[in-house]
C-alpha angles and dihedrals in degrees: 000000000000117000094014143075108231128202118213113294118242093050129095092274137156121202128185126193115236091247094054114111112238113253094017101075097035115120115225092242144334122282124226106280118245132177111280125220117253110274095019111146146077140263140185118239093184097260102039143030106240116209123194110194092200089240122074099301130091120173137178131213122197114247089210104054109359095250118153098241102175136025111180118180119181090344097309122114110227100169123101146030130187090012091294131129129220111263152132109298107327093328129305102235126224108001142165106259122186137167137209138175128209115178109298095356131081118192127193115195124201122192121190112168107301092343122096124190130184140198120194132186128194123208113263096008128117091214138103113207116208136192128181124194113194105184099184143343095277088100121052100225119144105147149014113229125198106206113208127197118253121259098028097099130030111227137161100149123151092265093053130089097203112149093004103127102165119085112217103168133025107318098299110059118076141181130219122220090259092058097256115133131224137189138160085238093066104091100151086207135089118219090256090056102064143046098185143005131203147095140283136197091196091258100046127037127189117190144164110220108206127232124238089269091226091149096038122091139233102059132246097316098050119124123209144152113311108161144332138190129200138163094285099045144292141278133214116197140207104191115217093177128350118194100193109112089342118173099191140054118258115273120215132212141067118338120192169309095254115165139220100210131188120198139175088259102294130099118290116269113280087228086077095056115112091244093053109028119117116200100174085130087067096051093097100037095098095237109173111251094007115150117192123221090260089062093055136076140207137234119210131177124199092215151317122243127194093045126149098232092205088077137054118248126214129192117212133191121200143164133153092280106043147003134208139166143184137190120254115232111256095226099055111351096255112162139179126193112187132183096043121160113237115268146085117293140185106244114210127187113208125201097209096316099332119103108232102163138024135183140148127263132182122215124204127197114260094009140095119232104212119201126200119232110308111226113206109211112236091235091059092070110066089203089073093065114103109251134190086214138349133196112206121344133270103263103128091251137075090245112154096021122116113287092358098131094041092054092068090068108020143053117254089246091060114131089234093063118103117234112293091215130066132101129251136223121215110231094029092107090235100070093114099042090045095050113088116243091223132041124201131189092228099037115039108352111147097040110169129228115197120204141156129227132202118240091258092050092048091052094062139064116249140194117240117202128196117185120201131188101201141343138212123219092357094298111173135163125265115184137210121195119206090337089280106080122051125186123226116261103264122227114259115253121226110282135159113283098218131080115294117153094051097045099056101268133115092162110114130116113319111232136173122217114203127198124191104216115195122227089245090069095064127087114248092208102093092198092059127084119245114218129223114190117196117202130183111235123199140118092216137075130058126247141314113354091355092058116105110295147159140207119236127229102173142329124208144161111222122225 
C-alpha cells in the first residue's frame, strides 16, 4: 500500500494513508477481525484512494473532493459520463478526505464544511456502502448520483429520457419523435414501492439500494428522481432531499447506508434492503450521526379495526427529525416498525394514501412500544358518508381517474394521454374513468358532470365535496350548478409551491373542499339532468399545463 505501512490483513488492524490528517480518519475502534478476501485493501495513487474489495470490484475516491472517480467491476469501467464523476449533489469541491482500515472494513471519510460523507467497503463484497450527514442548509446537498458510462446498459424505461431530444418544459422534460415524453422526474414509483433501482444486462447488474429515508422528507408516498439515461450515459440517485412538490421541511442528519451494488445480473441481495440490512460492523467506525441498532426502538400495533379491506393500509411515524413507515397486515392490521430513533412521533394511519387516523407515540431506545388495536372512527373515512353519487373513491390519490397512472411517468402532453376534456354522466358506469385526474385553468376548466335527482333529493339542500391531493399555482375548484348557483371562490389550502402535475407527482396535501348547495339550485324535473360545472380558480400560473391546476381524489354529493 503506497503511503502507508500495513499490518497483515485479516487481523484487527487500522491503517492510515500518509496524507490522512490525524484525528480525522481515525475509526472509533477496531472491529472484530475476520478473514479478508485475497487482494482486499487500499492504496494511494497520488490523486485517489484506490480500494480493492477482494472480490470483483475496485473503486477510486478523489483525495481532493471525495468524488467517486472510478468504478471497475470485472475489469470494466462503469463510472462516468459527460466527463463527470459520481458524487454528492454536483460535487462538493475541495474537501478533507481520509481513509482507514479496520479488519475487513475500509472507510473513506469526506468532510466539506458541516457536511460529512462516507464510503465503506467490506472484504469480498461487490458493494460500496455510503452515508451522508447533512447537518444544516449551509451546504446544498440533496442527492448522491452514480454516473454510469453510456452504452453499458440498454434502457428506455418510462423514467428515462433516452432518445428524447426535444425540450418541452423547463430544461428537464423532453419529448421523443413519437410524441412520448421523458424526464428524470418520472419515477413511476413511490418511496414505499422500491428497495433498489438500476440496470442489468442479464450478466451484470448495477444498482443503488436505497436507505430507509429516515432523514429524508415527504413520507412513504413521495415520488422523486430515481434514475435517468440519455445519450451520454445514465444516473442512479439516492435522494437526500428533493424539493419538487415537497410537503415537508428538510430534515438534517445522517442518511444511510445506501449501497452501490454490482451483481451477476440478478437483483441485489435482499440482505442489503433497508428492512433487512445489518450494519453492526459499522457500529465502531465513528461515522458522524450514526446510531446503532441498540440505540433504536420499535413500534408495533396488534391490529387496526374499522378498515376498508379493499385497500392497503400504511402506518407512518414522523416528527421534525425523522420519518418511518410500515405496512399493516391485510388480515388484521398488525404492523411493526423497527429501527426507530428515540423520540415522540405523530402516528398516522393511511387508507391507501389518505390519512384516516392520527395519534402520538413515544419510542425508547432498546424497547418496543406496543399499541392496542387502533380503532378508526367511521367518520374519519369520507367514503363512509352516504352519498347520492360519488366519482372515484376517497383514497388520497387520483387512482382510477382518466390518465392517472400515466401521469406518474409522463407529461400531460404525452401522445398516450387521453383527451383532458370531455364531460361525464353519473350512472354511466364510466364516470370515474372518464373524469380527468387533473384539472387546469387553461386546459379543461369548466368540465361538466351530469346527474339526475329524485323529487325528494331535489327538494333538499346538499353538501358537495371535492377532494384534491395537490395543487399548482393555488389552483382550486369553484363550482356552478345548473348555471344558476355559483359557489364562492374557496381559499387555497397549503400546497407545495413547485411544479407537481407536470413532473409526475400528485402527492401534496390532501384537502377536501365542501360546498353547501341550496335546494333552490336543483332542477325539479326528475327526468332532466342537473349540471355541475367545475372550474379552476386562481390568479397565478401561466398557460396550458403550467396554468393553475389541481389533482382530484374524489367528488361526491352527499345525501
